[in-house]
C-alpha positions in Angstrom: -29.3 34.9 -6.9 -26.0 36.8 -7.1 -25.7 39.3 -9.8 -22.6 40.3 -11.7 -22.6 43.5 -9.7 -22.8 41.8 -6.4 -19.8 39.3 -7.4 -17.7 42.4 -8.7 -18.4 44.3 -5.8 -17.5 41.3 -3.4 -14.1 41.0 -5.6 -13.4 44.7 -5.6 -13.9 44.9 -1.4 -11.6 41.6 -1.0 -9.1 43.1 -3.3 -9.1 46.5 -1.3 -8.9 44.7 2.1 -5.8 46.4 3.8 -5.0 42.8 5.0 -4.7 41.6 1.4 -2.9 44.9 0.2 -0.3 45.3 3.0 1.5 42.1 2.3 2.0 43.0 -1.2 2.9 46.6 -0.6 5.5 45.4 2.1 7.1 43.2 -0.5 7.7 46.2 -3.0 8.8 48.3 -0.6 11.3 46.2 0.7 12.2 45.3 -3.0 13.0 49.1 -3.7 14.6 49.9 -0.5 18.4 50.6 -1.5 21.3 48.5 0.0 24.1 50.6 1.3 27.7 49.8 0.2 29.8 49.5 3.2 33.1 51.7 2.6 35.2 52.3 5.5 38.6 54.0 5.1 38.5 53.3 1.5 38.0 49.5 1.9 35.0 48.0 0.4 32.9 45.7 2.8 30.3 44.7 0.5 26.6 45.4 1.1 25.0 46.1 4.5 21.2 45.7 3.8 20.5 47.4 7.2 17.4 49.3 5.8 15.7 46.0 4.4 16.3 43.9 7.4 14.9 46.7 9.6 11.6 47.3 7.5 8.7 45.2 8.8 5.2 44.7 8.2 3.1 45.2 11.4 -0.3 44.5 11.1 -1.2 46.5 7.9 1.5 49.2 8.5 5.0 49.1 6.9 7.4 50.1 9.6 11.0 51.5 8.4 12.6 51.1 11.7 15.9 53.1 11.2 16.8 56.9 11.6 17.4 57.4 7.8 14.1 56.0 6.4 13.0 59.5 5.4 16.3 60.3 3.8 15.9 57.2 1.5 12.5 57.8 1.0 13.1 61.2 -0.6 15.7 59.4 -3.1 18.5 60.6 -1.1 21.4 58.8 0.7 25.0 59.1 2.1 27.8 58.4 0.2 31.5 59.4 0.9 30.1 61.3 3.8 27.8 63.7 2.0 24.2 63.6 1.1 23.6 62.5 -2.8 20.7 61.6 -5.0 20.4 57.7 -4.7 21.1 55.6 -7.8 19.2 52.5 -6.5 15.9 54.5 -5.5 15.7 57.8 -6.9 12.0 58.0 -6.3 12.4 56.6 -2.8 10.4 53.5 -1.6 6.7 54.9 -1.1 6.1 56.3 -4.6 7.0 53.0 -6.5 5.2 51.1 -3.9 2.0 53.2 -4.2 2.3 53.0 -7.9 2.6 49.2 -7.6 -0.5 48.9 -5.6 -2.4 51.3 -7.8 -1.5 49.1 -10.7 -2.3 45.9 -9.1 -5.6 47.3 -8.0 -6.3 48.3 -11.8 -5.2 44.8 -12.9 -7.4 42.9 -10.6 -10.5 44.8 -10.4 -10.4 47.1 -13.5 -10.9 49.9 -11.0 -8.7 53.1 -11.9 -7.1 54.6 -8.6 -6.2 58.3 -9.4 -3.6 60.1 -7.2 -2.9 63.9 -7.2 0.0 65.7 -5.2 3.0 64.5 -3.4 3.5 60.8 -2.0 
């Protein structure tokens, strides 16, 4: 006979499984990844989406496969040839993704995840 604690532990274990968390984190990470405006010689060519298109989930790892991933993740970006703060992702991508997963775990399991320090 399963006890309530056994059921709860099984549910928490399933929720915290990396194979379950990774797709949720990947979806959020891509959602908050900024899209660059293409301005070449004063002409607007729309949005590139290069960073979103080159972000992949590989097993349980989010791979931002572009050379300026760290810049975007620091809430920065290049505009008009200069480094500036990002209007679209001022906190980068990792911090909102981690906060989303922390909130998901809280909602799903009623377990509070506390984080101290930088992301």
